[in-house]
C-alpha positions as CSV (number, residue, x, y, z in Angstrom):
1,M,2.5,2.9,5.6
2,S,5.4,5.1,7.1
3,K,7.2,4.8,10.2
4,K,4.4,5.9,12.6
5,R,2.2,3.6,13.8
6,K,-1.1,5.2,12.5
7,W,-3.5,3.0,13.9
8,K,-3.1,4.8,17.4
9,W,-4.0,8.2,16.5
10,V,-7.3,9.4,16.4
11,T,-8.5,12.7,16.2
12,A,-11.6,14.3,17.8
13,G,-13.1,14.6,14.5
14,M,-12.2,10.9,13.6
15,T,-13.6,9.9,17.0
16,A,-16.9,11.3,16.1
17,A,-16.8,9.8,12.8
18,L,-15.9,6.5,14.1
19,A,-18.9,6.5,16.5
20,I,-21.1,7.2,13.7
21,I,-19.6,4.3,11.8
22,G,-20.3,2.0,14.9
23,G,-16.8,0.4,14.7
24,S,-15.3,-1.1,17.8
25,A,-12.1,-3.0,18.4
26,M,-12.0,-6.5,17.3
27,S,-11.2,-9.5,19.4
28,L,-8.7,-12.1,17.8
29,G,-10.8,-15.1,17.1
30,S,-9.5,-18.7,15.9
31,D,-7.1,-19.0,13.1
32,F,-8.2,-18.8,9.7
33,E,-8.0,-22.1,8.0
34,V,-5.6,-22.1,4.9
35,K,-6.3,-24.8,2.6
36,A,-4.3,-23.7,-0.4
37,A,-3.6,-27.0,-1.9
38,Q,-7.5,-28.1,-2.1
39,D,-9.9,-27.2,-4.5
40,Q,-12.5,-24.6,-4.1
41,T,-10.1,-22.3,-2.7
42,G,-11.1,-19.1,-4.2
43,I,-8.0,-18.5,-5.7
44,T,-8.2,-17.7,-9.5
45,K,-5.6,-18.1,-12.0
46,S,-5.3,-14.1,-12.0
47,F,-5.4,-14.1,-8.5
48,I,-2.9,-11.3,-7.3
49,R,0.3,-12.2,-5.5
50,G,2.0,-8.9,-5.2
51,V,4.4,-6.9,-3.4
52,D,5.3,-3.4,-3.0
53,I,9.1,-2.8,-3.5
54,S,9.0,1.0,-4.1
55,S,12.2,1.5,-2.2
56,I,14.0,-1.3,-4.1
57,L,15.9,1.3,-6.6
58,S,17.5,3.2,-3.7
59,F,18.6,-0.1,-2.0
60,E,20.4,-1.1,-5.3
61,E,21.8,2.3,-6.0
62,M,23.4,2.0,-2.3
63,G,24.9,-1.4,-3.6
64,Q,22.5,-3.8,-1.5
65,K,22.7,-7.5,-2.8
66,F,19.8,-9.9,-3.1
67,Y,20.1,-13.8,-2.7
68,Y,18.0,-16.8,-3.1
69,A,17.2,-18.8,-0.1
70,N,20.3,-21.2,-1.4
71,G,22.7,-18.2,-1.3
72,T,23.1,-17.6,-5.0
73,Q,22.9,-13.9,-5.8
74,G,20.1,-12.6,-8.1
75,D,18.1,-9.9,-9.5
76,I,15.6,-9.0,-7.1
77,F,12.9,-9.2,-9.6
78,D,14.0,-12.8,-10.8
79,I,13.9,-13.8,-7.2
80,L,10.4,-12.7,-6.8
81,E,9.3,-14.2,-10.2
82,E,10.5,-17.4,-9.0
83,A,8.9,-17.0,-5.7
84,G,5.5,-16.8,-7.4
85,V,5.0,-13.2,-7.2
86,N,3.0,-11.9,-10.3
87,Y,2.3,-8.1,-9.6
88,I,4.3,-5.0,-8.3
89,R,3.0,-2.0,-6.5
90,V,4.8,1.0,-6.4
91,R,3.9,4.6,-4.9
92,V,4.3,7.6,-6.7
93,W,5.0,10.9,-5.1
94,N,4.7,14.2,-6.6
95,D,7.8,15.9,-6.0
96,P,9.9,14.1,-3.1
97,Y,12.9,16.6,-3.1
98,D,13.7,19.6,-1.1
99,S,13.2,22.7,-2.9
100,K,16.5,24.3,-1.9
101,S,19.3,21.4,-1.3
102,K,17.5,19.2,-3.6
103,A,18.0,16.3,-1.4
104,G,15.2,13.5,-1.2
105,Y,12.7,13.0,1.7
106,G,13.4,9.3,1.8
107,G,11.5,6.1,1.6
108,G,12.9,5.4,-1.7
109,N,12.5,9.2,-3.2
110,N,9.7,7.4,-5.1
111,D,8.9,10.3,-8.2
112,L,7.5,9.0,-11.4
113,S,10.9,8.5,-13.0
114,K,11.4,5.7,-10.4
115,A,8.1,4.0,-11.2
116,V,8.8,4.1,-14.8
117,V,11.9,2.1,-14.2
118,I,10.1,-0.5,-11.6
119,G,7.5,-0.6,-14.2
120,Q,9.5,-1.6,-17.0
121,R,11.4,-4.2,-15.0
122,A,8.1,-5.6,-13.7
123,K,6.9,-5.9,-17.4
124,T,10.2,-7.9,-18.4
125,H,9.3,-10.2,-15.7
126,G,5.4,-10.8,-16.8
127,M,4.2,-8.9,-13.8
128,K,1.7,-6.1,-14.2
129,L,2.0,-2.7,-11.9
130,L,-0.2,-1.1,-9.5
131,V,0.6,2.6,-9.3
132,D,-0.1,4.1,-5.9
133,F,-0.9,7.7,-6.6
134,Q,-0.8,9.5,-3.0
135,Y,-1.1,13.0,-4.5
136,S,1.6,14.4,-1.8
137,D,5.2,15.0,-2.1
138,F,5.9,12.4,0.9
139,W,4.1,9.8,3.1
140,A,0.2,10.1,2.9
141,D,-1.7,8.0,5.3
142,P,-4.4,8.5,8.2
143,A,-2.3,10.9,10.1
144,K,-1.2,13.0,7.4
145,Q,-2.2,14.1,3.7
146,Y,-0.2,17.0,2.9
147,A,-0.8,18.6,-0.5
148,P,2.1,18.5,-2.9
149,K,4.3,21.8,-2.7
150,A,3.1,23.0,-6.2
151,W,-0.6,22.5,-5.0
152,R,-0.2,24.8,-2.0
153,G,-3.1,27.6,-2.2
154,Y,-5.1,25.7,-4.8
155,T,-8.7,25.4,-4.1
156,P,-10.6,22.2,-3.9
157,Q,-11.5,22.8,-7.4
158,Q,-7.9,23.4,-8.5
159,K,-6.7,20.6,-6.5
160,A,-9.1,18.1,-8.0
161,D,-8.0,19.7,-11.7
162,A,-4.5,18.7,-10.8
163,V,-5.3,15.2,-9.7
164,Y,-6.9,14.4,-12.9
165,D,-4.0,16.2,-14.8
166,F,-1.0,14.6,-12.7
167,T,-3.1,11.1,-12.9
168,Y,-3.3,11.4,-16.9
169,K,0.0,12.5,-17.6
170,S,1.9,10.2,-15.3
171,L,-0.2,7.2,-16.5
172,S,0.3,8.3,-20.5
173,Q,4.1,8.3,-19.7
174,L,4.2,4.9,-17.8
175,L,2.3,3.2,-20.6
176,S,4.3,4.8,-23.3
177,A,7.2,3.3,-21.5
178,G,6.1,-0.1,-21.7
179,A,4.7,-0.6,-18.2
180,D,1.9,-2.9,-17.9
181,V,-0.2,-0.9,-15.6
182,G,-3.2,-3.0,-14.3
183,M,-4.4,-0.9,-11.5
184,V,-4.1,2.4,-10.1
185,Q,-4.8,3.6,-6.4
186,I,-6.6,7.1,-6.4
187,G,-5.0,8.2,-3.1
188,N,-3.3,6.2,-0.3
189,E,-4.9,5.2,3.1
190,T,-7.2,8.2,2.2
191,M,-9.7,7.8,5.3
192,G,-11.8,11.1,4.4
193,T,-8.6,13.0,3.5
194,M,-6.4,13.4,0.3
195,A,-4.3,16.1,-0.7
196,G,-4.8,18.6,2.1
197,L,-8.6,18.3,1.7
198,G,-11.2,16.7,4.2
199,G,-11.1,15.3,7.5
200,L,-7.9,16.2,8.9
201,Y,-7.8,19.7,7.7
202,D,-11.5,20.8,7.9
203,G,-13.0,17.9,10.1
204,V,-15.3,16.7,7.2
205,W,-15.0,13.1,7.0
206,N,-17.3,12.1,4.6
207,L,-16.0,12.9,1.1
208,T,-18.2,16.0,0.7
209,S,-15.5,18.7,1.1
210,G,-13.6,18.3,-1.9
211,V,-12.1,14.6,-1.7
212,G,-14.7,13.0,-3.1
213,A,-14.8,15.4,-6.2
214,A,-10.9,14.9,-6.4
215,M,-11.2,11.1,-6.4
216,Q,-13.8,11.3,-9.4
217,K,-11.4,13.5,-11.3
218,G,-8.7,10.7,-10.8
219,C,-11.0,8.2,-11.9
220,E,-11.9,10.1,-15.1
221,A,-8.4,10.4,-15.8
222,V,-7.8,6.6,-15.8
223,N,-11.0,6.4,-17.7
224,N,-9.8,8.5,-20.3
225,I,-6.6,6.7,-20.4
226,N,-8.3,3.6,-21.1
227,S,-10.2,5.2,-24.2
228,Q,-7.0,6.6,-25.7
229,Y,-5.0,3.4,-25.4
230,G,-8.0,1.2,-26.5
231,L,-7.6,-0.7,-22.9
232,T,-11.1,-2.7,-22.4
233,G,-11.9,-5.9,-20.7
234,D,-9.2,-7.7,-18.9
235,K,-6.7,-4.8,-20.0
236,A,-8.5,-1.9,-18.8
237,V,-6.7,-0.1,-15.8
238,L,-8.9,-0.6,-12.6
239,K,-9.4,2.3,-10.3
240,A,-9.0,1.5,-6.5
241,L,-9.9,3.6,-3.4
242,H,-7.5,2.9,-0.7
243,F,-9.0,3.0,2.8
244,T,-7.2,1.8,6.1
245,D,-8.9,-0.4,8.6
246,P,-11.1,-3.1,6.8
247,N,-13.1,-3.8,10.3
248,T,-14.0,-0.7,11.6
249,T,-14.1,2.3,8.6
250,A,-13.6,0.5,5.2
251,S,-17.3,-0.1,5.0
252,W,-18.4,3.3,5.8
253,Y,-16.0,4.9,3.4
254,A,-17.5,2.6,0.8
255,E,-21.2,4.0,1.5
256,Q,-19.6,7.3,1.5
257,A,-18.0,6.8,-2.0
258,A,-21.4,5.6,-3.3
259,L,-23.2,8.4,-2.4
260,Q,-20.8,10.5,-3.9
261,G,-21.2,8.7,-7.0
262,I,-17.4,8.1,-7.7
263,D,-17.1,5.9,-10.7
264,Y,-14.2,3.2,-9.2
265,D,-13.8,-0.4,-9.3
266,V,-11.9,-1.5,-6.5
267,V,-12.0,-1.2,-2.5
268,A,-8.4,-1.7,-1.2
269,V,-7.7,-2.0,2.4
270,S,-4.6,-2.1,4.6
271,A,-4.8,-5.1,6.6
272,Y,-2.1,-6.0,9.1
273,P,-2.8,-8.9,11.6
274,F,-0.9,-7.2,14.3
275,W,-3.0,-4.3,14.2
276,H,-6.1,-5.2,12.8
277,G,-6.6,-8.7,13.9
278,S,-8.3,-11.9,12.6
279,P,-8.0,-13.0,9.2
280,D,-11.5,-14.4,9.6
281,D,-12.9,-10.9,10.5
282,L,-11.0,-9.4,7.6
283,A,-12.7,-12.1,5.3
284,D,-16.4,-11.1,6.7
285,S,-15.5,-7.6,6.1
286,L,-14.5,-8.0,2.7
287,K,-17.4,-10.2,1.6
288,S,-19.8,-7.7,3.2
289,I,-18.3,-4.8,1.3
290,A,-18.2,-6.6,-2.0
291,K,-21.7,-7.8,-1.8
292,T,-23.3,-4.5,-0.4
293,Y,-21.4,-2.0,-2.7
294,N,-20.9,-4.5,-5.8
295,K,-17.0,-3.6,-5.8
296,K,-14.1,-5.8,-6.3
297,V,-11.9,-6.1,-3.2
298,M,-8.4,-6.3,-2.3
299,V,-5.6,-6.1,0.5
300,A,-3.1,-3.0,-0.7
301,E,-1.0,-3.6,2.3
302,T,-0.2,-6.5,4.7
303,A,3.0,-7.7,6.5
304,Y,4.2,-9.7,9.8
305,P,7.3,-9.8,11.6
306,Y,9.6,-12.7,11.6
307,T,11.9,-11.1,14.2
308,F,11.9,-8.6,17.1
309,K,15.6,-7.9,16.5
310,N,16.6,-4.6,14.9
311,A,18.9,-4.6,12.0
312,D,19.7,-0.7,12.4
313,S,19.7,1.8,14.6
314,T,16.3,3.2,13.9
315,K,13.4,1.9,16.1
316,N,11.2,-0.5,14.2
317,N,7.2,0.1,14.0
318,I,7.1,-3.3,15.8
319,G,9.7,-4.0,18.3
320,S,7.8,-6.2,20.7
321,L,4.6,-7.8,21.8
322,A,3.9,-4.5,23.2
323,D,3.5,-2.8,19.9
324,M,0.9,-5.5,18.7
325,S,-2.7,-4.8,19.4
326,F,-3.1,-8.6,18.3
327,S,-0.7,-11.6,18.4
328,G,-2.3,-14.6,16.6
329,Y,0.8,-15.8,15.0
330,E,4.1,-16.4,16.2
331,V,6.6,-14.0,15.4
332,S,9.4,-16.4,13.6
333,V,9.9,-16.9,9.7
334,A,7.2,-19.6,10.1
335,G,4.7,-17.5,11.7
336,Q,5.3,-14.8,9.1
337,K,4.4,-17.0,6.6
338,K,1.2,-18.3,8.0
339,A,-0.2,-14.8,9.0
340,V,0.3,-13.6,5.2
341,E,-1.2,-16.9,3.7
342,A,-4.0,-16.2,6.1
343,V,-4.5,-12.6,4.8
344,F,-4.5,-13.7,1.2
345,M,-7.0,-16.7,1.9
346,A,-9.3,-14.2,3.6
347,V,-9.7,-12.3,0.2
348,A,-9.8,-15.6,-1.7
349,S,-12.9,-16.4,0.4
350,V,-14.6,-13.7,-1.3
351,N,-14.5,-15.8,-4.5
352,K,-16.4,-18.6,-2.6
353,Q,-19.5,-16.2,-1.6
354,E,-22.5,-16.3,-4.0
355,G,-22.5,-13.3,-6.1
356,T,-19.1,-12.3,-5.8
357,K,-17.1,-14.8,-7.6
358,G,-14.2,-12.9,-9.1
359,Y,-14.3,-10.0,-6.9
360,G,-11.5,-11.0,-4.5
361,L,-8.7,-9.7,-6.3
362,G,-5.7,-10.6,-4.0
363,G,-3.2,-8.7,-2.2
364,F,0.2,-7.0,-1.6
365,Y,3.0,-7.4,0.8
366,W,4.3,-4.0,1.8
367,E,8.1,-3.5,1.6
368,P,9.4,-7.3,1.9
369,A,12.8,-6.0,0.9
370,W,13.5,-2.9,3.0
371,L,16.5,-4.2,4.8
372,G,18.2,-2.6,7.7
373,T,20.3,0.7,6.6
374,D,22.4,3.2,8.5
375,P,20.9,6.8,8.7
376,V,23.8,8.0,6.4
377,S,22.9,5.9,3.4
378,G,19.2,6.7,4.4
379,G,19.9,10.2,3.8
380,L,22.2,9.9,0.7
381,Y,20.3,7.2,-1.1
382,G,16.7,7.5,0.3
383,T,16.6,4.1,1.7
384,G,15.7,5.4,5.3
385,F,12.1,6.0,6.1
386,A,12.8,9.8,6.1
387,S,15.8,12.2,5.8
388,G,16.5,15.1,7.5
389,A,15.2,17.3,4.5
390,S,11.6,15.7,4.8
391,G,11.1,17.8,7.9
392,N,11.4,20.9,5.7
393,Y,8.3,19.8,3.7
394,E,6.2,19.4,7.1
395,L,7.2,22.8,7.9
396,L,5.2,24.4,4.8
397,F,2.0,23.4,6.7
398,H,2.5,23.8,10.3
399,D,5.3,24.9,13.1
400,T,6.8,21.8,14.2
401,V,8.1,18.2,12.9
402,K,5.9,15.5,14.0
403,E,5.5,13.1,11.2
404,Y,8.6,13.2,9.2
405,S,11.9,14.0,10.5
406,T,14.7,16.6,10.9
407,K,17.6,13.8,10.8
408,D,18.6,11.3,8.6
409,E,17.0,7.9,9.3
410,G,17.4,4.2,8.7
411,S,14.4,1.6,8.2
412,S,11.7,1.2,10.6
413,W,10.7,-2.3,8.6
414,D,13.8,-4.3,8.4
415,N,12.0,-7.3,10.7
416,M,8.9,-7.1,8.4
417,A,11.1,-8.2,5.3
418,L,10.8,-11.4,3.4
419,F,14.4,-11.5,3.2
420,D,17.0,-11.5,6.1
421,S,19.4,-8.7,7.0
422,S,22.0,-9.8,4.6
423,G,19.3,-9.8,1.7
424,R,19.1,-13.5,1.4
425,A,15.4,-15.0,1.0
426,L,13.3,-16.3,3.9
427,D,11.3,-19.2,3.6
428,S,8.3,-17.0,4.0
429,L,8.8,-15.5,0.4
430,N,7.5,-18.8,-0.8
431,V,4.0,-18.0,0.2
432,F,3.4,-16.7,-3.1
433,R,4.4,-19.8,-4.8
434,S,2.1,-21.4,-2.2
435,I,-0.9,-19.3,-3.0
436,K,-0.2,-19.9,-6.8
437,N,-0.2,-23.8,-6.6
438,G,-3.7,-23.5,-5.0
439,A,-5.4,-21.8,-7.7
440,S,-9.1,-23.5,-8.2
441,D,-9.7,-22.4,-11.6
């Protein structure tokens, strides 16, 4: 995710690809029935109840405090652990700093050093770590997948080798620092493009023009890390490929990955109910992918607004019903909790399907602690979605700044948080405890 509403953009090439896929907009059906307290829920003991809090160190550096629901101040990891969270996702950008000014691009300024700190804190609280390698210096998503500055001018083979090296060295450093790495994403919302390769840049969306080869090299790096560190069975680091829309494109990309022979374990999707619709449809899609391609499945990103109020001066991604393609849940704390619970239960339903028990791994709530922040702090600490320096990175690839920014920005996600504007936990944070209590085996 980033500030842009990515689901609106469609290039001519992607439109053609979607025509091949046969995807179409879906209509919101009946609410997904949530029965977390009953037997045979599909929720396993190891079911991922995760959050992505990549921006947290920047907020703490800014001085932001966080509080339990009763108003008692606490460490964010203590609060999350008490709420039932068992897994942390962290994005890693290669070099999210301006070459000349050394200013951070924002969005948490998430380089490897920050991932190490977050991974260590997660381990202290008994949480595993999902490392989201984006193979870019800033936000990588369906609208943009710029190569890192250091990889400019690389051939596809050189980029694939660089993916291997960066993945291997980063994982080695994380594991040596004590992080309990359980999974790695080889790219973020790749959609046929990664590290400046593929559809956005050459019109080839089916992973055959370098993307598949780069993904395979990333997977090989994880395999070799598992071998070097003796990580086998439940201890082995899983390899995930992350695609975006679970109901129109994810299955097609899983097919392309199979055709390319990519050695991975997990199909990860982004599933935002206000953009992608019914958890019933999500459940059907994930069950089909798991059974057809014999892959584990999970939701790498989800979220839902608890209010339309904006906590800072930067426009939010979802500011009104007009910004939502689907509105099957009330925009309130209670509605937020129901929406998130339904998404996780959709993943759990995979475990109730014959032949795919254990394939539904769980999910991650995206940036539940990304509160409102003023632009000055956003630029200084990296708490905004982008700083004025981020535009310089984009200008390396074309003549205008469209995706990043030429000025310091605040948060575009504050109304999606699971904490109120002061940092106090909302009742919706307790969704993870409810899911935990619903484990059926």
